[in-house]
C-alpha positions in Angstrom: 154.8 137.8 130.5 158.2 137.4 129.0 158.2 137.6 125.2 161.5 135.6 124.7 160.3 132.4 126.3 159.2 129.6 123.9 155.9 128.1 124.9 155.7 125.4 122.2 155.8 124.6 118.5 153.1 124.3 116.0 153.5 121.7 113.2 153.9 119.7 111.2 151.4 118.7 108.6 153.1 115.3 107.9 153.4 112.5 110.4 157.0 111.6 109.7 158.4 115.1 110.4 156.0 115.5 113.4 157.5 112.3 114.9 161.1 113.5 114.4 160.3 116.9 115.9 158.5 115.2 118.8 161.6 113.2 119.7 163.8 116.3 119.6 161.5 118.6 121.5 160.9 116.0 124.1 164.5 116.4 125.2 163.9 120.0 126.0 160.4 119.6 127.4 158.7 121.7 124.7 155.1 121.2 123.6 154.2 120.4 120.0 150.8 121.0 118.4 150.3 119.2 115.1 147.5 120.3 112.7 147.8 117.4 110.2 149.7 114.4 111.6 147.5 111.4 112.0 150.0 108.6 112.9 148.6 106.4 115.7 152.0 106.3 117.4 151.4 109.9 118.5 148.5 108.7 120.6 151.0 106.9 122.9 151.2 109.3 125.9 154.2 107.6 127.4 156.3 108.0 124.3 155.0 111.4 123.2 153.6 113.1 126.3 154.1 116.6 124.9 152.5 116.1 121.5 148.9 117.3 120.9 146.9 117.3 117.7 144.0 119.2 116.3 142.9 116.3 114.1 142.0 112.7 115.0 144.5 110.0 114.5 144.4 107.5 111.7 142.3 105.0 113.6 139.3 107.2 113.0 140.1 107.2 109.3 140.5 103.5 109.2 137.1 103.1 110.9 135.6 105.5 108.3 137.2 103.6 105.4 135.8 100.3 106.7 132.3 101.8 107.0 132.6 103.2 103.5 133.6 99.8 102.0 130.8 98.1 103.9 128.4 100.6 102.5 129.6 100.0 99.0 129.7 96.2 99.6 133.3 96.0 98.6 135.5 93.1 99.9 138.3 93.2 97.4 140.7 96.1 97.7 144.3 97.2 97.3 146.3 99.6 99.5 148.5 102.4 98.0 150.6 104.4 100.4 153.9 106.3 100.7 157.2 104.4 100.5 158.5 105.2 104.0 158.3 104.1 107.6 154.9 105.9 108.1 153.5 104.1 105.0 154.5 100.7 106.3 152.8 101.4 109.6 149.7 102.6 107.8 149.6 99.4 105.8 149.9 97.3 108.9 147.2 99.2 110.9 144.7 99.5 108.0 145.2 95.9 107.0 144.2 94.8 110.5 141.1 96.8 110.3 140.1 95.5 106.9 140.8 91.8 107.7 138.9 92.1 111.0 135.8 93.1 109.0 136.2 90.4 106.3 137.7 92.7 103.6 140.5 91.1 101.6 143.6 92.9 100.4 144.7 91.8 96.9 147.8 94.1 96.6 149.8 96.5 98.7 151.9 99.1 96.8 154.4 101.6 98.3 155.1 104.6 96.0 157.3 107.7 96.1 155.7 111.1 96.5 157.4 112.1 93.2 154.9 112.1 90.3 152.2 111.6 92.6 149.8 108.7 91.9 150.6 108.1 88.3 153.1 105.4 88.9 150.8 103.7 91.4 148.0 103.5 88.8 150.5 102.2 86.3 151.6 99.4 88.7 148.0 98.4 89.5 147.1 97.9 85.8 150.3 96.0 85.2 149.4 93.8 88.1 145.9 93.2 86.8 147.2 92.1 83.4 148.9 89.1 85.0 146.2 88.4 87.6 142.7 89.5 87.1 140.0 88.2 89.4 136.5 88.0 88.0 135.0 90.5 90.4 137.5 93.4 89.6 136.9 93.4 85.9 134.6 96.3 86.3 137.5 98.4 87.4 138.9 98.3 83.9 135.9 100.4 82.8 137.3 103.1 85.1 140.8 103.1 83.6 140.4 106.2 81.4 138.5 108.1 84.1 141.2 107.3 86.7 143.9 108.4 84.3 142.2 111.6 83.6 141.7 112.1 87.3 145.4 111.6 88.1 146.4 113.8 85.2 144.1 116.6 86.4 145.6 116.5 89.9 149.1 116.5 88.5 148.5 119.4 86.2 146.8 121.5 88.8 149.6 120.9 91.2 152.4 121.7 88.7 151.0 124.7 86.9 148.1 125.7 89.0 145.9 125.7 85.9 142.1 125.5 86.4 140.3 122.4 85.0 136.7 121.7 84.3 137.1 118.2 85.8 137.0 118.4 91.0 134.2 121.7 89.7 131.3 120.0 87.7 131.4 116.6 89.4 132.4 114.8 86.2 133.8 111.9 88.3 130.6 110.7 89.7 128.0 111.8 87.1 129.8 110.1 84.3 129.6 106.7 85.9 126.8 104.4 84.7 126.8 102.2 87.8 128.5 102.1 91.2 131.8 100.2 90.7 132.0 96.8 92.1 135.1 95.5 93.9 134.6 92.0 94.9 136.4 88.7 94.3 133.1 87.1 93.1 129.4 87.8 93.0 127.5 87.8 96.3 125.6 84.7 97.3 121.8 85.2 97.0 119.4 84.0 99.7 119.0 80.2 99.3 122.7 79.8 98.9 125.7 79.8 101.3 129.3 80.6 100.9 131.8 77.8 100.5 135.6 78.4 100.5 137.5 77.8 97.3 140.6 76.8 99.0 142.4 80.0 98.0 144.4 82.2 100.3 141.7 85.0 100.3 138.6 84.3 102.4 136.7 86.8 100.2 137.0 84.3 97.3 134.3 81.7 97.6 131.7 79.7 95.7 128.0 80.0 96.2 126.3 76.6 96.7 122.6 75.9 97.2 121.5 75.0 100.7 121.2 71.3 101.4 117.9 69.5 101.5 115.8 70.8 104.4 117.9 73.9 104.9 117.3 77.6 104.1 119.2 80.9 104.1 117.4 84.2 104.0 120.4 86.5 103.9 122.8 87.6 101.2 126.3 86.1 101.5 125.1 83.8 104.3 127.9 81.8 106.0 125.6 78.9 106.9 122.2 77.5 106.0 119.8 76.7 108.7 117.7 73.6 109.1 113.9 74.0 109.1 111.9 72.7 112.1 110.6 69.1 111.7 107.2 70.2 110.7 108.4 72.7 108.1 110.2 72.5 104.8 112.1 75.0 102.5 110.2 76.7 99.7 111.4 76.3 96.1 114.0 79.1 96.4 115.1 77.8 99.8 114.6 81.2 101.3 112.1 80.5 104.0 110.5 77.5 105.8 106.9 76.7 105.0 104.6 74.1 106.7 104.9 70.6 105.3 102.0 69.1 103.5 100.1 66.3 105.3 99.9 63.2 103.2 97.4 60.3 103.5 94.9 58.6 101.2 92.5 61.5 101.2 89.0 61.6 99.6 89.5 65.2 98.7 93.0 65.1 97.1 93.4 61.6 95.8 91.5 60.2 92.9 92.5 56.7 94.0 90.5 57.0 97.2 87.3 57.7 95.1 88.2 54.9 92.7 88.7 52.4 95.5 85.5 53.5 97.2 83.5 53.0 94.0 85.0 49.6 93.3 84.4 48.5 96.9 80.8 49.5 96.7 80.3 47.8 93.4 81.8 44.5 94.6 79.9 44.8 97.9 76.6 45.2 95.9 77.5 42.2 93.7 78.3 40.1 96.7 75.1 41.1 98.4 73.2 40.2 95.3 74.8 36.8 95.2 74.0 36.3 98.9 70.4 37.2 98.4 70.1 34.8 95.4 71.7 32.0 97.4 69.3 32.6 100.3 66.3 32.7 98.0 67.5 29.5 96.4 68.7 27.8 99.6 66.7 24.7 99.1 68.0 24.0 95.5 70.6 21.4 95.0 73.3 23.7 93.7 73.1 25.9 96.9 72.9 22.9 99.2 76.0 21.4 97.6 79.1 21.5 99.8 77.3 22.9 102.8 75.0 26.0 102.2 75.7 27.3 105.7 79.4 27.6 104.9 78.5 29.3 101.6 76.5 31.9 103.5 79.4 32.4 105.9 81.8 32.7 103.0 79.7 35.3 101.2 79.2 37.3 104.3 83.0 37.3 105.0 83.7 38.4 101.4 81.2 41.2 101.8 82.8 42.4 105.0 86.2 42.2 103.4 85.1 44.5 100.6 83.6 46.9 103.1 86.8 46.8 105.3 88.5 48.9 102.5 86.8 52.0 103.9 88.8 51.6 107.1 92.0 52.2 104.9 90.7 55.4 103.3 90.8 58.9 104.8 93.0 60.2 107.5 94.1 57.4 109.9 93.5 57.7 113.6 94.2 55.3 116.4 90.9 53.5 116.3 91.0 53.0 112.5 94.6 51.9 112.7 93.5 49.1 115.1 90.4 48.1 113.2 91.8 48.1 109.7 94.3 45.2 110.1 92.3 43.3 112.8 89.1 43.3 110.7 91.0 42.5 107.5 92.8 39.6 109.3 89.6 38.2 110.9 87.4 38.5 107.8 89.9 36.9 105.5 90.5 34.1 108.0 86.8 33.4 108.1 86.7 33.4 104.3 89.7 31.1 103.8 88.5 28.9 106.7 85.1 28.6 104.9 87.0 27.7 101.6 88.9 25.1 103.6 85.7 23.7 105.0 84.2 23.4 101.5 87.4 21.7 100.2 87.3 19.2 103.2 83.6 18.6 102.4 84.5 17.5 98.9 87.2 15.2 100.1 85.2 13.5 102.8 82.0 13.3 100.7 83.7 11.3 97.9 85.4 9.0 100.3 82.0 8.4 102.0 80.4 7.3 98.7 82.3 4.0 98.9 80.4 1.0 100.5 81.1 0.4 104.2 83.2 3.6 104.3 84.1 4.9 107.8 84.0 8.5 106.5 80.2 8.6 106.4 80.0 9.5 110.1 82.1 12.7 109.3 79.7 13.9 106.7 77.7 16.2 109.0 77.1 20.0 108.8 78.2 20.5 112.4 81.7 19.1 111.6 82.3 21.6 108.8 80.8 24.5 110.7 83.0 23.7 113.7 86.0 23.7 111.3 85.2 27.2 110.3 84.7 28.3 113.9 87.9 26.7 115.1 90.1 28.1 112.3 88.6 31.6 112.7 89.0 31.5 116.5 92.8 31.0 116.2 93.0 34.2 114.2 90.9 36.0 116.7 93.2 34.9 119.4 96.3 36.1 117.5 94.6 39.5 117.0 93.7 39.8 120.7 97.3 39.1 121.7 98.5 41.6 119.2 96.2 44.3 120.5 97.1 43.5 124.1 100.9 43.6 123.6 101.6 46.3 121.0 98.5 47.5 119.0 98.7 49.6 115.9 98.6 53.4 116.3 98.6 56.6 114.3 102.1 58.2 113.7 103.5 61.2 111.9 106.4 60.3 109.6 108.4 63.5 109.2 111.5 62.2 107.3 110.5 59.6 104.7 109.2 62.0 102.0 110.8 65.5 101.5 108.4 68.3 102.2 105.6 66.0 103.5 104.3 64.7 106.8 103.0 61.2 106.2 100.1 60.4 108.5 100.1 56.6 108.6 99.4 53.6 110.8 102.3 52.1 112.7 101.6 48.4 113.0 102.9 48.3 116.5 104.1 44.7 116.8 105.6 43.6 113.5 105.5 40.0 114.7 101.7 40.4 115.4 101.1 41.8 111.9 103.0 39.1 110.1 101.5 36.4 112.3 98.1 37.4 111.1 99.2 37.4 107.4 101.1 34.1 108.0 98.1 32.3 109.4 95.9 33.4 106.5 98.6 32.2 104.1 98.7 28.8 106.0 95.0 28.3 105.6 95.1 29.3 102.0 98.0 26.9 101.3 96.2 24.0 102.9 93.0 24.8 101.0 94.9 25.0 97.7 96.6 21.6 98.3 93.4 19.8 99.2 91.5 21.4 96.3 94.2 20.5 93.8 94.1 16.9 95.0 90.4 16.5 94.3 90.0 18.8 91.4 89.4 16.0 88.9 86.6 14.2 90.8 83.6 13.8 88.5 80.6 15.8 89.5 78.6 18.6 88.0 78.5 20.5 91.2 82.0 19.7 92.4 83.6 23.0 93.7 87.2 21.6 93.9 88.4 23.0 90.6 86.8 26.4 91.3 88.4 26.4 94.8 91.7 25.6 93.2 91.5 28.6 90.9 90.3 30.9 93.7 93.2 29.8 95.9 95.7 30.2 93.1 94.5 33.8 92.5 94.4 34.4 96.3 98.0 33.2 96.9 99.4 34.9 93.8 98.0 38.2 94.8 99.4 38.1 98.3 102.8 36.7 97.3 103.2 39.6 94.9 101.9 42.0 97.5 104.7 41.3 100.1 107.7 42.8 98.2 105.6 45.6 96.8 104.3 46.5 100.2 107.7 46.5 101.8 109.1 48.8 99.2 106.2 51.3 99.2 105.9 54.3 101.6 103.1 56.3 103.1 99.8 56.3 101.2 101.2 54.0 98.6 101.6 51.2 101.2 97.8 51.6 101.9 97.0 51.7 98.2 98.9 48.4 97.6 97.1 46.7 100.5 93.7 47.9 99.4 94.4 46.5 95.9 95.4 43.2 97.3 92.2 43.0 99.5 90.0 43.9 96.5 91.7 41.5 94.1 91.8 38.5 96.4 88.2 39.0 97.6 87.1 39.3 94.0 89.0 36.2 93.1 87.1 34.2 95.8 83.7 35.6 94.7 84.3 35.1 91.0 85.9 31.7 91.0 83.6 30.0 93.5 80.2 31.7 93.1 79.9 33.0 89.6 79.6 29.5 88.0 76.8 28.7 90.4 75.1 32.0 89.8 75.3 31.3 86.1 73.3 28.1 86.7 70.8 29.7 89.1 70.0 32.6 86.9 70.6 31.4 83.3 70.4 27.6 83.5 67.8 26.8 86.1 67.1 23.5 84.4 70.5 22.2 85.5 69.7 23.0 89.2 68.0 19.6 89.8 68.6 16.7 92.0 69.6 14.4 89.1 72.6 16.5 88.6 73.7 16.1 92.2 75.8 13.2 93.4 77.2 14.2 96.8 75.6 17.5 98.0 73.5 17.5 101.1 
C-alpha cells in the first residue's frame, strides 16, 4: 500500500462547509466522510455520490421534533436558526414537517452565530410584546430562566468557567408545570373545534356539539350524531339510550288520577242506571222514553271505561280500539240525546187536537232513530279500519332524548270523519233542544239537554286546537280530559235532576206531575 495516495477526507462538522467541500472533492473523485453534517441535500446520491455520514440527516431530527411536540401537546411554536443558506433550507424542511402534523409556526427568526442565542431571545420577547396570543402567556414565566440559561451557555463558552446551572438539573426541577405552547386551550370532549377565520389553523374556538351529537375526544374536529334510538348525555360525551315516553301507570301521576276519576264516574253512572232500572215504572223514568235513557246511561258508562284504552303503553290493538270505541260510544250517547230531544218536540206537537204527529209518538220510532244514527258511525269506523287503521308508532324526533310511543291514527280523514259525525249529531241535538227549552212541563228534559249539549260542544271545540298543538302523551291526556268532561256533562245535566227527585223528592215522582211522558 502506497502511503502518499489520498483515500478520502474526514469532515466537516457543519453542513455548509461539508457541502462546499463535497462540490470541490467531487471534481477529483475523492470520498468525504462527515461526522456532523445533517443537511438533507447530502442524501441526494446523484448530486453527492461520494459523501458519506456517520450521523443521520436532519429528516430524522425533524421527525423527532414533531414527536416531542406531539408528546408535549404543543401546536404553537417558533423556529430559530442560523442566518445562512443552510438555515433557510432548515426552516423550509422543518416547516413542512410541522404543518403536515397540524403544528402552527408563529414566527421564524434567522440569527447570526455571533453572541449565540441572546439576540434571538431578545427578538422573541420584542415580538411577543406587540402580538401575544393567549396560549403563549405561560412562556413569559420562563423568561428569567431562559435568560439565565443563555447566559450560562455564553459564559461557559467564552471563559470556560464551571456553573452550577447543565450539572444539578436546575432547568427542569425549578419548573412548577410543564410549559404550554398553544394558541388556545384544547377543546374538551363534548366540544368541537371551529375555525376563527385567522391565518393559523391552530387558533380555533371550542363550541358545544349540536343537539343530538357527541364527541368523546379532546380537540375533536367533528361531532358525531347518535343513532336514532340514542341521545347524548348531559356532557355530550357519549350516547345513551333514549327514554320511552307514554302515559304510564308507573311514571305518570296523571294516569293514576285519570284511572281514579274514570272509576268514580263509572260507579256513579252505574248507580244512576241501577236507580233508573229499579224505578223504571215511575213517571220520571218513563218520561221521554225510558229505553233511550237506559241506552244513554250505558253508553256514558262505556265512555268512562274507554279511558282505560288510552292509558298504558299503546299497542296495535289498543290503538285500533281506543278511537273506534270512543267514536261509537259517543255516537250512541249523542244519538240517544237526539232521540230524547225529538221525543220532546213530537210529544208537544201531538198534544194538540187532531194532530197528525200522534202516530209518530211510539217507542219504536225513537229506538230506531238511535239505531240508525249509531249505525252510520259504525259504518264510518268499519271503512276506517279497512282502509287505513290506527297503529302503534315510535316517534324518534319530536321530543329530544325521548322515544314517544304513540298511536298513529292511520287515516286522518277517517279520524276526523268520526269526530265530525259526533259534532253533527251534537249540533242537531243542541238546536232542537234550544227550540223547545221553554215548553212548560215539570219533566221536560229540553232545558237539561240544552245545557248538556252546550257543555259537550264547548269541550270538544276547545279540544281541537289544544289537541293539534300537543305532542306524545300530552295529546292522549287532552283527549282523556275531553272524554271525561263531556261524558260528565251529559250525566250531570240530564240525569242528576231526575236522581234528585227519585232519591230526595219522591213525592214529585207522580203521574199528576206528568204531561207528556209515556
